[in-house]
N, C-alpha and C positions, 0 to 999 in steps of 0.2 A: 857219543858217552857209552862205555866200554859195558857191555854186556858178560852172562855165562856164556863160554866155550868159545869166546871170542879170544884169539892167539894177542899176545900183549908182550912186549919187549923192554926187557931190563933196563932201568939207564944207570947204575951204577952198581958196582961188586956185592957180592954178598961171599966175603971167602969162608964165612963159615959154613956154607952150605958148597962150594967148590965154585962157586957161578960170578960169571963175568957181564959189564956191562955191555947187553946187545942181545944176550942169551935172550932165547924165545922161549913163551911159557902158555900154557891156556888158563884160563879163570874158568877155576870151577867153582866157586862162590863169591857173590857180592856182597861187601857187609856197608850198612847203612846207608842204602841209598846209592853207592860209588863213594864211601868214603877210603874203603879201604878195600880191598880182594884177595883171598885168598887162589894161588897160584901154581899151579904145577908143571916142573920141569921134565922132560924126559930126554933120554939120549935119541937119536934115530933109528934105532933098534928096538923101542919102545921100555925101557928099563926108567922107570921114574929116580930123579934123582934126588929133588925134594919137592913136597908140597910146602911153600912158604905164606905167612901173610902178612902184606903191603899195603901201607898205607898208599893211596893213591898217585900223590907224587913219586914213588920211585917206579912206574911203571908207564908206558905209552902205549897208543893204540900203533900195529903197523903203519908206515905210509906208505903213499904212491912210490914206485920205481927201487921198492927197499930187494934186497939179493938175502936171503940166509949164506951162512956159512958156518961151516961141520969147523970140527974142534973133539979134540980127545980132553974126558974129565979121568981126574984120579979116581984108582979105584974106589 
């Protein structure tokens, strides 16, 4: 079960927010017992890119043996 402050992985692109599948965010609020999540996506230097409300099927927990990958986002 995903809980507040867990790190999650975006499963699909959210072009309107400049986010792509595989981006990593932090759950800041759990909605309706896990039916949805408020997720904050930040740059590696701490700038918030977006805080998005997502259905549970749009994110997944981080799995074993995964590695983060850096990419530049548009200003």
